[in-house]
MARVOVO-723983 format. One line per 8 residues: their letters; for each residue x negated, y, z of N, C-alpha, C. Coordinates in steps of 0.2 Angstrom, whole numbers. Each point is the difference from the previous one (the first is absolute). Layout:
<pts>
A) X,Y,Z,X,Y,Z,X,Y,Z; ...
</pts>
This chain:
<pts>
MTSTLPAV) 86,-51,-119,3,2,5,1,7,6; 3,2,2,2,5,4,0,-3,10; -4,6,0,-1,-1,8,4,6,4; 3,-4,5,2,8,5,-2,1,5; -1,4,3,-1,2,6,4,-3,6; -3,1,6,6,-3,9,4,8,-2; 5,1,1,4,5,4,-3,2,7; -2,7,1,-2,2,5,5,2,5
TTPKVPAQ) 1,-1,6,6,2,3,-2,5,5; 3,5,4,-3,3,5,7,0,7; -4,0,4,2,-2,7,7,7,-1; 4,-2,1,6,7,3,-2,3,5; 3,5,-1,-2,6,7,6,0,2; 4,0,5,6,1,4,1,7,-1; 9,1,-3,2,5,-1,-3,8,2; 2,-5,7,2,5,5,-7,4,2
RRPVPETA) -7,-3,-3,-8,3,2,-2,3,-7; 4,0,-6,-5,1,-5,1,8,0; -5,4,-2,0,5,0,6,4,-5; 1,6,0,7,2,-4,-5,8,1; 1,2,-7,-4,5,-1,5,6,0; -1,8,3,5,4,5,2,2,-9; 5,0,-2,3,2,-7,8,4,-1; 0,2,-5,8,3,-1,3,-5,0
ATDPAAPP) -2,-5,0,6,-5,-2,1,-5,6; -5,1,7,1,-3,7,-1,5,5; -1,6,-2,2,2,5,6,5,1; 4,-1,5,5,2,2,2,9,-1; -6,2,2,1,7,1,-3,3,-8; -3,-4,-5,-1,2,-5,6,4,-4; -2,6,-2,8,4,-4,2,-7,-6; 8,2,1,0,-5,-8,-1,4,-5
RRLRSSRP) 3,-4,-7,-3,2,-7,2,5,-2; 7,3,2,5,6,-1,1,2,6; -2,6,2,4,0,4,8,4,2; 3,-1,-5,6,2,-1,5,-5,1; -4,-6,0,6,-7,1,-3,-1,6; -3,3,8,-1,0,4,5,4,5; 6,-6,3,4,5,3,-4,3,7; -4,-4,3,-4,4,6,-4,5,1
DLVLCGLL) -3,2,-8,-6,6,-1,6,4,-3; 5,0,-3,2,7,-3,7,2,7; 2,-5,3,2,2,6,-7,4,6; -2,-1,0,-7,2,5,-2,7,-5; 0,-1,-5,-4,6,-5,7,7,2; 6,-3,-1,6,5,0,2,3,5; 0,-4,7,-1,3,5,-6,6,3; -5,-4,-4,-6,6,2,1,6,-2
LVAILVVQ) 2,-2,-6,1,7,-7,6,6,4; 6,-3,3,5,3,3,-3,6,7; -4,-4,1,-4,3,7,-4,8,-1; -4,-4,-5,-4,5,-4,4,3,-1; 6,2,-6,1,7,-4,3,1,7; 4,-2,4,5,4,7,-6,7,3; -7,-7,4,-4,7,0,-3,4,-1; -1,-2,-8,-3,4,-3,4,6,-3
GWNIADYP) 5,-1,-1,8,5,-2,0,3,5; 1,-3,4,5,6,5,-4,6,2; 2,3,1,-3,8,0,-3,2,-2; -1,-2,-9,-7,2,-4,-2,6,-3; 6,6,0,0,5,-1,-4,4,6; 2,-2,6,-3,5,7,-7,0,0; -4,-8,-4,-5,-3,5,-4,-3,-5; -5,0,-1,-7,6,3,3,7,-2
TLSDDEGT) -5,6,0,-2,5,-3,0,1,-5; 6,4,-5,-1,-1,-7,-10,3,-3; -1,-3,-5,-6,1,-2,0,4,-7; -4,3,1,-2,3,-8,-1,-3,-5; -6,-6,0,0,-6,-2,6,0,-4; 6,-4,5,6,-2,-2,3,5,-5; 1,8,1,2,5,-3,-1,-1,-5; -8,-1,-1,-2,1,-9,2,-6,-4
YLAQAWAV) 1,-6,3,2,-5,-4,6,-1,-2; 5,3,4,7,-1,-1,0,6,-5; -5,8,1,3,2,-5,-3,1,-7; -6,-6,0,0,-2,-7,6,-5,-2; 2,-4,4,5,-3,-3,5,5,-3; 2,3,4,7,6,-4,-2,4,-5; -7,1,-1,-3,2,-6,3,-6,-7; -1,-5,2,-1,-4,-6,10,0,2
QQGRGLAH) 3,-2,4,5,0,-2,5,3,-4; -2,9,2,3,6,-4,-4,1,-7; -5,-5,-2,-5,1,-8,-2,5,3; -4,1,5,-6,7,0,-5,-4,-1; -4,-4,-1,-6,-5,-1,1,-3,4; -7,-1,1,-4,-5,6,0,3,7; 1,7,0,0,3,8,2,5,0; 3,5,7,3,6,1,-6,5,-3
YTYWYDHP) -3,-1,-1,-9,7,-3,-3,-6,-3; -7,3,-3,-2,-2,-4,-2,-7,3; 0,-5,-4,-3,-6,1,-9,-1,-2; -2,0,7,-7,-1,-3,-5,-6,3; 4,-7,-1,-3,-7,-2,-4,-2,10; 5,4,4,-2,-2,8,0,-4,3; 7,-7,-4,1,-6,0,5,-2,-7; -1,-5,-3,3,-2,-5,7,2,3
PLGWIQIA) 5,0,-5,8,2,-1,3,-6,2; -3,-5,1,4,-6,0,5,0,5; -3,1,6,2,1,4,7,4,2; -2,6,-2,7,4,2,6,-3,-5; -2,0,-6,4,-2,-4,3,-7,2; -1,-5,3,4,-3,4,7,-1,4; -6,7,6,6,4,3,5,3,-2; 0,3,-7,4,1,-3,5,-3,-2
LLTWIPSW) -1,-6,-2,3,-7,-2,5,1,7; -4,-2,6,3,-4,8,6,7,-1; -3,5,1,4,6,3,7,3,-4; 1,-4,-7,4,4,-8,6,-1,3; 3,-4,4,6,-1,-1,4,4,5; -4,0,7,2,5,4,-2,7,-1; -5,3,-2,-1,6,-2,7,1,-8; 3,-3,-2,3,-1,-6,7,1,3
LSPGSMTV) 2,-3,5,5,2,4,3,4,3; -7,2,4,0,7,4,-7,2,1; 0,6,-6,-8,2,-1,-3,3,7; 4,5,3,0,2,4,-5,-4,7; 2,-6,0,-5,-7,4,-5,0,-2; -4,3,-5,-6,-1,-4,-3,3,6; -4,-3,7,-3,5,2,-4,-8,5; -6,2,4,-4,-4,3,5,-5,3
GSMRVAML) 2,4,5,2,-5,6,8,-4,-3; 4,4,-5,2,-6,-3,1,-7,-2; -9,3,-7,0,-6,-4,-5,-4,4; 1,0,7,-7,-4,2,6,-8,1; 4,1,-1,4,-6,-2,-2,-5,-4; -3,4,-5,-1,-6,-7,-6,-3,4; -3,2,3,-7,-5,2,4,-5,4; 5,0,2,1,-8,2,1,-5,-4
VVSAVSAV) 1,2,-8,0,-4,-4,-7,-3,-2; -7,4,1,-4,-3,0,-2,-4,6; 2,3,6,-1,-4,6,0,-6,0; 8,-2,-3,3,-7,0,-2,-3,-5; -2,2,-7,-4,-6,-5,-7,-1,5; -5,5,2,-6,-2,3,0,-5,5; 7,1,4,0,-7,8,0,-4,-4; 5,-1,-8,1,-8,-1,-6,-2,-3
LVYVLARR) -5,6,-3,-5,-6,-4,-6,2,7; -1,0,6,-1,-1,3,0,-6,2; 5,-2,2,5,-9,2,-3,-6,-5; 2,4,-6,-1,-4,-6,-7,-2,-1; -5,4,0,-8,0,1,-2,-5,3; 3,4,8,-3,-5,7,2,-9,-2; 7,-2,-1,0,-6,-5,-4,-3,-4; -1,5,-5,-2,-3,-5,-9,-1,0
LALPRWAA) -1,3,6,-8,2,3,0,-8,6; 5,-4,1,0,-6,4,1,2,6; 2,5,3,1,2,7,9,-4,1; 0,-2,7,6,-7,1,7,11,1; 5,-6,2,5,4,-4,-1,8,6; -1,-4,5,-1,4,7,-3,7,0; -7,-2,-3,-3,5,-1,1,5,-4; 3,-1,-7,1,3,-7,4,5,6
GLAMALFG) 6,-3,3,4,4,2,-3,6,5; -6,-1,3,-3,3,5,-3,5,-1; -4,-2,-10,-1,6,-2,4,4,-3; 8,-2,-2,2,5,-3,2,4,4; 1,0,10,3,0,4,-7,7,2; -7,-3,-1,-4,8,-1,-1,3,-2; 2,-2,-6,0,5,-7,6,7,1; 4,-4,2,6,5,0,4,4,6
LSPLSVVL) -4,-5,6,3,5,6,-5,3,6; -8,-2,-4,-4,6,3,1,5,0; 0,4,6,4,7,1,-7,4,-4; -3,-3,-2,-6,5,-7,3,-2,-5; 1,-5,-2,3,-1,-7,8,3,-1; 5,0,7,6,4,-1,-1,9,-3; -6,2,6,-2,7,-4,-2,0,-6; -2,-5,-2,-5,3,-7,7,-3,-5
QREIFLDN) 0,-6,0,6,-2,-5,6,4,-1; 1,3,5,7,7,0,-2,6,-7; -7,2,0,-1,6,-2,-1,-1,-9; 0,5,-4,-1,1,-8,-7,-2,1; -3,-6,-1,-8,1,-2,2,-5,-7; -7,2,-3,-2,-5,-6,-2,-8,2; -4,2,7,-3,-7,3,7,-5,0; 5,2,1,4,-4,3,2,-5,-6
IAVMWALL) 4,5,-6,-1,-4,-6,-5,-4,-3; -5,4,2,-7,-6,-4,-1,-6,4; 2,0,4,-3,-6,6,6,-5,-1; 9,3,-3,3,-5,-3,-4,-4,-5; 0,4,-5,-4,-3,-7,-5,-6,2; -4,3,5,-7,-3,-1,4,-7,4; 5,0,5,2,-6,2,1,-6,-4; 4,5,-4,5,-4,-6,-7,-5,-5
AFTLAASP) -4,4,-1,-6,-3,-3,-4,-7,2; -2,2,9,-2,-4,5,5,-6,-1; 8,0,1,3,-6,-1,1,-3,-7; 0,3,-5,-1,-4,-6,-7,-2,-1; -4,1,3,-8,-2,-2,0,-6,5; 5,-1,4,0,-5,7,6,-6,-3; 2,0,-6,7,-3,-2,-3,-8,1; 4,-5,4,0,-7,-2,-2,-4,-7
SRHLWHHF) 6,5,-4,-1,-3,-6,-6,-1,-5; -2,6,4,-9,3,-5,3,1,-10; 9,2,-1,-1,3,-7,-4,5,-3; -4,1,-7,-3,3,-1,1,7,1; 9,0,0,3,7,0,1,3,5; 0,-3,6,-1,0,7,-7,5,0; -6,-1,-2,-6,3,0,0,5,-5; 4,1,-5,1,6,-2,3,5,3
GAGLAAAT) 5,-3,1,5,4,5,-3,2,6; -5,-1,1,-3,2,8,-5,6,-3; -4,0,-6,-5,4,-3,4,5,-1; 8,0,-5,5,8,3,0,1,4; 2,-2,3,1,2,6,-6,2,5; -4,-2,-1,-7,2,4,-1,7,-4; 0,1,-5,0,7,-3,4,5,0; 8,-3,1,4,4,0,-3,4,9
AVLTKETM) 1,-4,6,-3,1,5,-6,6,-2; -6,-1,-4,-4,7,2,1,6,-5; 7,-2,-4,0,7,-3,7,4,4; 1,-3,5,4,1,5,-5,4,7; -4,-3,0,-4,3,6,-7,-1,-3; -4,3,-2,-5,-2,-4,-6,-5,7; 0,1,6,-3,-3,7,2,-6,-2; 4,-3,-1,3,-7,-2,-8,-3,-5
LVVLPALF) -1,2,-3,-6,-3,-3,-6,-5,2; -2,2,8,-4,-2,3,2,-5,4; 6,-4,-2,2,-5,2,2,-4,-5; -2,0,-5,-1,-5,-7,-5,-3,1; -5,-1,4,-5,-7,-1,3,-5,6; 4,2,5,5,-6,2,5,-4,-2; 2,7,-5,7,-4,-2,-3,-5,-6; -7,1,-3,-2,-5,-5,-4,-9,6
VTMWRHSH) 0,4,5,-4,-7,3,6,-2,2; 7,2,2,8,-4,1,0,-5,-7; 0,2,-5,0,0,-7,-4,-7,-3; -6,1,4,-5,-4,0,1,-8,-1; 1,4,11,3,-7,3,6,-5,-1; 6,3,-3,6,-1,-2,1,-2,-6; -4,1,-5,0,-2,-8,-4,-9,0; 3,-2,-5,-2,-8,-3,-5,3,-2
RDTRKFAL) -7,-5,1,-5,-1,-4,1,0,-7; 3,-2,-2,1,-4,-8,3,7,-4; 2,3,5,3,6,-4,-2,8,2; -4,-2,6,-2,9,4,-5,5,-5; -3,-2,-5,-2,4,-4,7,3,-3; 2,-2,-3,6,3,-4,4,3,5; 1,-1,5,5,5,6,-6,6,1; -4,-3,3,-6,6,4,3,6,-10
TGAVTACL) -2,-2,-5,-2,5,-6,6,2,0; 6,-4,0,5,4,0,3,4,4; -2,-1,5,1,6,7,-5,5,-1; -4,2,-2,-4,4,-1,-3,4,-7; 4,-2,-3,3,2,-8,6,4,3; 5,-4,1,6,5,2,-1,4,5; -3,-1,5,-1,9,3,-6,5,-1; -4,-3,-6,-4,6,-3,5,2,-5
LIGFSYPL) 2,-3,-3,5,4,-7,5,5,4; 4,-2,7,1,4,3,0,6,1; -6,-2,4,-7,5,4,0,6,-7; -2,-2,-3,-2,4,-6,4,4,-3; 5,0,1,8,6,-1,0,7,2; -4,0,5,-3,6,6,-3,3,-5; -7,-1,0,-4,5,-4,0,-1,-8; 6,-4,-3,1,0,-8,5,6,0
FALLKGEL) 3,2,6,7,4,0,-4,8,1; -4,-2,5,-5,8,-1,-3,0,-5; -3,-4,-6,-3,0,-4,4,3,-5; 5,-5,-3,6,5,-3,3,9,0; -3,1,6,3,6,2,-6,6,-1; -4,-4,1,-6,4,-1,-2,1,5; 0,-2,7,-3,2,5,-2,-5,4; -4,-4,-3,-6,-6,2,-6,5,2
FPGGGHVS) -1,3,-1,-6,4,3,0,8,0; -2,2,4,0,8,0,-2,4,-6; 7,4,1,-1,6,-6,3,8,2; -2,4,-5,3,6,3,9,0,-1; 0,2,6,8,1,-1,5,-5,2; -2,-6,2,3,-9,2,-3,0,5; 6,-6,3,-4,-3,5,-2,-6,-5; -5,-5,8,-1,-5,-4,1,-7,5
LWQGITYQ) -2,-6,-3,-1,-7,4,-5,0,4; -6,2,-6,-5,1,3,-1,3,7; 2,7,1,-1,5,5,6,-2,6; 4,-4,-1,4,-2,6,-3,-6,3; -5,-5,-5,-3,-4,3,-5,0,6; -3,8,-5,-8,1,6,4,4,5; 6,3,-1,2,2,7,2,-4,4; 4,-6,-2,0,-7,8,-6,-1,2
MTRPGSGF) -5,-3,-5,-8,-1,1,-3,4,5; 2,7,-1,-7,7,2,2,1,7; 9,0,1,6,3,6,-4,-2,6; -3,7,2,-3,-2,9,1,-6,5; -5,-1,1,1,-7,7,4,2,5; 3,-5,4,2,0,7,-5,-1,5; -4,-4,-1,-7,0,4,2,-9,2; -5,0,3,1,-7,3,4,-3,3
ILNHGSGS) 4,-5,-1,6,-4,5,1,1,7; -8,-1,1,-2,-4,6,-4,8,6; 0,4,-6,-4,6,5,6,4,1; 0,1,8,3,2,4,1,8,-2; 8,1,-1,-1,9,-1,2,1,-9; -1,-7,-3,-2,4,-8,9,1,-3; 0,1,-7,7,-1,-1,5,-9,-1; -7,-4,-1,1,-7,-2,3,-1,7
WGVLHSWL) -6,0,5,2,-4,8,7,1,1; 4,10,-2,6,0,1,7,-5,-3; -3,-2,-5,6,-3,-6,-1,-4,5; -5,-4,0,-1,-8,4,5,0,7; -1,6,3,4,1,6,7,-1,0; 1,5,-6,8,-1,-1,4,-5,-2; -3,-6,-4,1,-6,-1,1,-4,6; -6,0,3,0,-2,8,5,1,6
YYDRILPL) 0,7,-3,6,3,4,8,-4,0; 2,-1,-7,7,-4,0,-3,-8,1; -3,0,-3,-1,-9,1,-7,-2,3; -3,-2,3,-6,-6,2,1,-6,-2; 7,-3,-1,-3,-7,0,-1,-2,-8; 4,1,-6,0,-1,-7,-7,3,-1; -3,5,1,-6,2,-3,-5,-5,4; -3,0,7,-5,-3,1,3,-7,3
GGLAGALL) 8,-3,-2,-2,-6,0,0,-5,-7; 0,5,-4,0,-2,-9,-8,-2,-1; -3,6,3,-8,0,-1,-3,-6,4; 2,-1,5,-2,-5,5,3,-9,-3; 6,1,-4,1,-5,-3,-3,-1,-5; -2,5,-6,-6,0,-4,-6,-4,3; -3,2,6,-6,-2,1,0,-7,2; 7,-3,4,2,-6,2,-2,-6,-7
LVATWRWS) 6,3,-4,1,-3,-8,-10,-3,-2; -4,5,0,-7,1,-2,-1,-5,4; 0,1,6,-5,-5,3,2,-7,1; 5,-1,-3,5,-8,-1,-2,0,-6; 0,1,-4,-3,-3,-8,1,-7,-2; -7,-3,2,-1,-5,1,6,-5,-1; 4,-1,7,3,-6,2,7,3,-1; 2,7,-1,7,0,1,4,3,-7
VTSRALAG) 4,-6,-3,3,3,-8,5,6,1; 2,4,6,4,6,2,-6,4,-4; -5,-1,3,-7,6,1,0,2,-9; 0,-6,-3,-2,-3,-8,7,6,-5; 5,-2,3,6,2,-2,0,5,-1; -1,3,5,-2,7,3,-5,5,-3; -4,-3,-7,-6,5,-1,3,6,-2; 2,0,-5,2,7,-1,1,7,2
PALTIAIL) 8,-4,5,0,8,6,-5,0,3; -3,-4,2,-7,0,5,-7,7,-3; 2,-1,-6,-7,3,-5,3,7,-1; 8,0,0,0,7,0,2,5,3; -2,-4,8,2,2,6,-9,2,1; -5,-4,-1,-9,2,0,0,6,-8; 3,0,-4,-3,6,-5,5,7,4; 7,-3,0,-1,10,5,-1,0,6
TALALRPN) -5,-5,2,-1,2,7,-8,4,0; -3,-3,-6,-6,3,-1,0,7,-4; 8,1,-3,-2,6,-4,3,5,6; 2,-1,6,3,3,5,-4,1,3; -7,-4,2,-6,2,3,-6,3,-3; 2,4,-6,-5,4,-4,-2,6,4; -6,1,1,-2,5,3,2,6,0; 2,1,-7,4,6,1,4,2,-4
GYLPAMYV) 5,-6,-2,7,-1,-5,6,5,2; 2,1,-5,7,3,2,7,-5,3; 0,1,7,6,-5,1,7,4,1; 6,0,-4,6,2,-2,4,-6,7; 6,6,1,3,-4,6,3,-6,-3; 1,-2,-7,5,-6,-3,-4,-5,-1; -6,0,2,-6,-3,-3,1,-8,1; 5,1,9,0,-9,1,5,-2,-1
IQALPFLA) 4,2,-5,8,-3,-4,-4,-3,-4; -5,-3,-4,-2,-4,-4,-1,-4,4; -4,0,8,-3,-6,2,5,-3,4; 7,3,1,6,-4,5,2,-5,-2; 2,-1,-4,2,-8,-4,-4,-6,-1; -7,2,1,-5,-5,1,-3,-2,5; 1,7,6,-2,0,7,6,-6,2; 6,1,-2,4,-4,3,0,-9,-2
LVLAGGTA) -3,1,-6,1,-9,-2,-6,-2,4; -7,4,2,-4,-5,3,0,-1,6; 4,5,2,2,-1,11,3,-3,-2; 6,-3,-3,4,-4,-3,-4,-5,2; -2,-2,-7,-5,-6,-1,-5,-3,8; -2,4,2,-6,0,5,4,-2,6; 7,2,2,4,-3,3,1,-7,-2; 3,-1,-3,0,-9,-4,-6,-2,2
SVAHAVLR) -6,3,-2,-6,-4,0,-1,-4,8; 1,5,4,-1,0,7,7,-7,2; 5,1,-2,6,-4,1,-2,-7,-1; -3,-1,-7,-3,-5,-4,-5,-5,5; -5,5,3,-4,-4,3,3,0,8; 4,3,3,0,-1,5,5,-10,1; 4,2,-7,6,-6,2,0,-8,-5; -6,4,-5,-1,-8,-5,-6,-2,-1
RWRRPDEL) -7,7,-2,-6,-2,0,-2,-3,7; 0,3,4,-2,-3,7,3,-6,4; 5,-2,-5,3,-7,3,-1,-4,-1; -1,-5,3,-3,-5,-2,4,-7,1; 1,-3,-6,7,-6,-3,0,-5,8; -6,-3,5,4,-2,4,2,5,7; -2,4,0,4,6,6,4,-3,2; 0,3,9,6,-2,4,5,7,-1
RWRTNGRY) 5,-2,1,7,3,-1,-1,5,4; -1,1,7,-4,7,4,-1,5,-3; -8,-4,-4,-4,4,-3,4,4,-6; 3,-3,-3,4,2,-7,6,6,2; 4,-1,7,4,3,2,-6,7,3; -5,-1,1,-2,7,4,-2,4,-7; -2,-5,-4,-3,5,-5,7,5,-3; 3,-3,0,8,3,-2,1,6,5
ALAAVLAL) 0,-1,6,-1,5,7,-4,6,-1; -7,-3,-6,-5,6,1,4,4,-5; 1,-3,-7,3,4,-4,5,6,0; 5,-4,6,7,3,1,-5,7,4; -4,0,6,-2,4,6,-3,5,-5; -6,0,-6,-2,4,-4,6,3,-5; 5,-1,-2,5,2,-3,4,6,4; 2,-4,6,1,7,5,-4,4,0
AAGAYVVP) -6,0,2,-3,4,3,1,7,-5; -2,-6,-8,1,6,-6,4,4,1; 5,-2,1,7,3,-1,3,6,5; -3,-4,6,1,5,7,-5,8,-4; -7,-1,-1,-5,6,-3,4,4,-5; 3,-4,-4,0,4,-9,8,3,2; 4,-3,2,8,1,0,1,6,3; -2,3,6,3,6,4,-6,4,-5
KWYDGDRT) -7,-1,-4,-1,5,0,2,3,-6; 2,-5,-5,3,1,-7,8,3,1; 3,-1,7,6,0,2,0,10,-1; -4,3,4,-2,4,0,0,6,-5; -4,-3,-5,-4,3,-3,8,0,-7; 3,-4,-1,6,-2,-3,5,3,4; 2,2,5,4,4,3,0,8,-2; -7,1,-2,0,6,-1,2,3,-6
AVTADANA) -2,-6,-5,1,2,-7,7,0,0; 5,-3,2,6,-1,-2,5,7,5; -5,2,5,5,6,6,-3,9,-4; -5,-2,-1,-4,7,1,1,7,-6; 2,3,2,0,5,-6,-4,6,-1; -7,-4,-6,-6,4,0,2,6,-6; 6,-1,-2,0,6,-7,6,8,4; 1,-2,2,6,5,3,-3,9,-2
PYRAASTW) -6,0,2,-3,9,-3,-1,-1,-7; 1,-6,-5,-1,0,-7,8,5,-2; 4,-5,4,6,-2,-1,2,9,0; -1,2,5,0,10,4,-1,2,-8; -7,0,1,-3,3,-4,3,1,-6; 2,-6,-4,5,0,-7,7,5,-2; 2,-2,8,6,1,2,-1,9,-1; -1,2,3,-4,9,0,-4,3,-5
LTTKVDDP) -1,-4,-5,-4,3,-6,7,-1,-5; 6,-5,2,5,0,-3,8,4,0; -3,4,8,7,2,1,-2,8,1; -7,1,1,0,6,3,-5,4,-5; -2,0,-6,-2,2,-4,4,2,-7; 1,6,0,8,6,-4,-2,-6,-9; -7,2,-4,0,0,-7,-6,-9,0; 2,-5,1,-4,-5,0,-6,-1,-7
KGTRVLVD) 6,4,-7,-3,-1,-6,-5,5,-1; -1,5,5,-4,6,0,-4,-2,3; 0,-3,6,-5,-1,5,-6,-4,-1; -6,1,1,-8,-3,0,-1,-4,6; -1,-6,1,-1,-3,7,-5,-6,-1; -6,0,4,-5,-5,0,6,-3,4; -3,-9,-2,4,-5,4,-7,-5,-1; 2,-4,5,-5,-8,0,5,-4,-4
DALWLDLV) -1,-6,-4,3,-3,-3,5,-3,3; 0,-1,6,6,-4,4,5,5,0; 0,8,1,8,2,-3,1,1,-6; -6,2,-4,2,0,-8,6,-1,-3; 3,-7,2,7,-1,-7,4,3,4; 2,0,7,4,2,3,2,9,-1; -5,4,-2,2,5,-2,1,1,-7; -1,-5,-6,-1,-2,-6,9,1,2
HAGYRPGL) 3,-6,3,7,0,0,4,5,3; -5,5,3,6,4,4,-2,9,-6; -1,-1,-5,-1,5,-6,-4,3,-1; -7,-1,3,-6,3,0,-4,-2,-7; -5,3,-3,-1,-1,-8,-5,-5,2; 0,-6,-4,-5,-5,-1,-8,3,-1; -4,-2,3,-5,1,-2,-5,6,2; 7,5,-1,-3,10,1,3,3,3
GVIWFYKA) 5,-2,2,4,1,7,0,-1,6; -1,-8,0,-2,-2,7,-8,-6,-4; -4,3,5,-8,-3,-4,-3,-4,4; -2,-6,-2,-4,-5,7,-7,4,0; -1,3,6,-6,4,2,-7,-2,-4; 1,-6,1,-8,-1,-6,-1,5,-5; 6,0,-4,-1,3,-6,0,4,-1; 2,6,6,-1,5,0,-6,3,-1
DLDPAVTK) -8,-6,0,-8,3,0,-2,-4,-5; 5,-8,-3,-4,-3,-2,2,-2,-7; 6,3,-3,2,-2,-6,2,7,-5; -5,2,-5,0,4,-3,8,1,-3; 5,-3,-1,6,1,-2,6,6,5; -3,-5,6,2,5,5,-3,6,3; -5,1,0,-4,7,1,0,7,-6; 1,-2,-6,1,3,-3,4,5,-1
TMPHGWKD) 8,-2,6,5,1,0,0,5,8; -9,-1,1,2,3,7,-6,6,0; 0,7,-6,-4,2,-1,-4,5,7; 5,2,4,-4,1,7,-1,-3,4; 0,-8,0,0,-3,6,4,-3,5; -2,1,5,5,-3,4,9,7,1; -5,5,-2,6,3,3,7,1,-5; -1,-4,-6,7,-1,-4,2,-5,4
LDYVVASP) 0,-3,5,5,-5,3,3,3,4; 5,-2,4,6,3,3,-3,-4,6; 2,-8,3,-3,-4,5,-3,-5,0; -2,-2,6,-7,-7,-1,5,-2,7; 1,-7,-3,3,-4,7,-8,-4,1; -1,2,6,-8,-2,5,2,-6,4; 0,-5,-7,1,-8,4,-7,-2,4; -1,-5,5,-6,-3,2,-6,-3,-6
TVRRDAVN) 3,-1,-7,-3,-3,-4,-4,10,-5; 4,4,-1,0,6,-2,-6,3,3; 2,1,9,-5,2,4,-7,-1,0; 2,-8,-1,-7,-6,0,-6,2,-5; 4,0,-7,-5,0,-7,-1,10,-2; 2,3,4,1,9,-4,-7,1,-1; -5,-3,4,-6,3,2,-4,1,-7; 1,-5,-3,-3,0,-7,3,2,-8
LPNVKASL) 5,3,4,5,3,-6,3,6,2; -3,6,-4,-2,5,0,7,4,2; 5,-2,-6,7,3,0,4,-1,5; 0,-6,3,2,-3,6,-1,3,5; -7,2,1,-2,1,7,2,6,0; 1,6,-6,1,6,0,8,1,4; 3,-5,-4,7,3,1,1,-4,9; -3,-3,1,1,-1,8,-2,3,3
EHSTPVAT) -9,5,-2,1,6,4,4,6,0; 5,1,-6,2,7,1,6,-2,-1; 4,-6,5,9,0,0,-1,-1,9; 5,0,1,3,0,5,7,-4,1; 0,-4,6,6,-6,-1,7,3,4; 4,-1,-5,7,1,1,5,-6,1; -4,-6,-1,4,-6,5,-6,-4,1; 1,-4,6,-3,-6,2,3,-5,2
FGTGADRI) -5,-6,-1,6,-7,1,-6,-3,2; 3,-4,8,-6,-5,1,-5,6,6; -3,-7,4,-5,5,2,-7,-3,-2; -5,3,4,-6,-1,0,-5,-2,-9; -3,-3,-2,-4,-3,-4,5,-1,-5; 7,-4,0,2,-4,-1,6,7,-5; 0,8,3,6,1,-2,2,3,-8; 2,1,-2,3,5,-6,0,6,1
EIRRIQTS) -2,5,-3,2,8,1,1,1,-9; 6,4,1,1,4,-6,-1,6,-1; -7,4,-1,-2,6,-2,1,3,-6; 1,6,3,3,5,-8,-7,6,0; -2,-2,-6,-8,2,-3,1,9,-2; -3,4,5,0,8,1,-7,0,-6; 3,5,-7,-4,1,-4,-5,7,4; 1,4,6,-2,3,2,-7,-2,2
SAAAGGAG) -6,5,0,-7,-3,5,1,1,5; 5,3,5,0,0,4,5,-3,5; 2,-6,-4,5,-4,2,-4,-5,5; 5,0,6,-3,-5,5,1,-7,-2; -3,-4,6,3,-7,0,-7,-4,-3; -1,-7,1,-4,-2,1,0,-10,-3; -5,-4,-2,2,-8,-3,3,-4,7; 0,2,5,3,-2,6,-5,-3,3
</pts>
């Protein structure tokens, strides 16, 4: 005989009062499963991309001023293209070579079509490809981190249109390429489909970022936090193991390369990876970033000169996300970018660390994401979280009015400042002195092949195309003192040179370079372009000890 228990019934809860969790399936602002199938996302991303490319591409060769670092990376890319090795001089493991190998690939077609165009100003156009990919990845990552469409568009605009971004992303820096790979790694780590190959690909992209610019190593903890949060708990161990394995296998290719060449450790008559790492870790610090008058203080203010909104607003956004961690879905979703900002800020605040001007490039996309995320959190609080179900219509309208006022006030503050900064970028000509110096050395020197001239690397390729002998005729000024392959061809030191081009970089660094310093002291200017501290002097070296002149 069997007994049956009476059925237990539960009272029905009216559908309109039943609590509904805010998920991707119920939230209209949540990203679609596949962004490429969402027309509104494609339209918004496409319009912003066009605006970014126009602003960054217009006047790209003339602003900002050409830098020696740009010239170095492009000259090394030229050496790769020409089959001359990994660098235009002795490769000494200052950075992994993958960065300028990528530059060589980006510039290969234009340099093949027009070899003379392989100069810093012209080849900046190649960086538009990197900027375009990075900007799209910022948008996709924002959507995968649960930002609404308008906030993802805001992050993309902040990243691509900030005057600080426009200036730095135009330049041929390894950091820009490394950031592109880091963004790809974060985007794959946050993939909503959670395929194992996405996490494996994130590890490969992360390793590529580090081998492009080794300083990207510091953001890997934030990447793995993102991967942990977005991986499925059943496959999390496999996903993270695969990502770490892929990252390590690719990363170890660099020391393996040095080992196979017999250049892993110091030895007689060769450079070494260990020496390169030691140099990078022990280079003189630039002082505490908040210490007035230090080098780091000057770098910070050079960033804030171009834009205060993205750096300071991004830091404020990161603090807001930390403060709202417990009750904000957006704050938890942006844990990876917020941790990246925290790590980079902590490193910048070292008491006596070295802070290069391009350091902030690594932070730009993450500053944009957390600032947009903080804005989305404020908007959500004003429009939805503080709203009661039985709220009167006039209160609801008041919330929307408050949100509109805040948005208009932010626009009224940001737009004029960015307009002025971006207008300078698309109209100013900061490189006329460099072009004039290049023209003079091309047209006024009778025998380029028999002339030896010290230059910074921003002009090196210009003179190579003009007929000067690469490496020993046109000499990157550092090598006149630091590269034995060059100094052995100068038995009489500075007296074996004919000209020195005294650019701001050469004048600044000559104090620690005896041959360069002596060439400035024993030379007289024959042509000067520009004025003040930014002037470029072409100085003819006098071998007589009684020669007049000075470093200026």
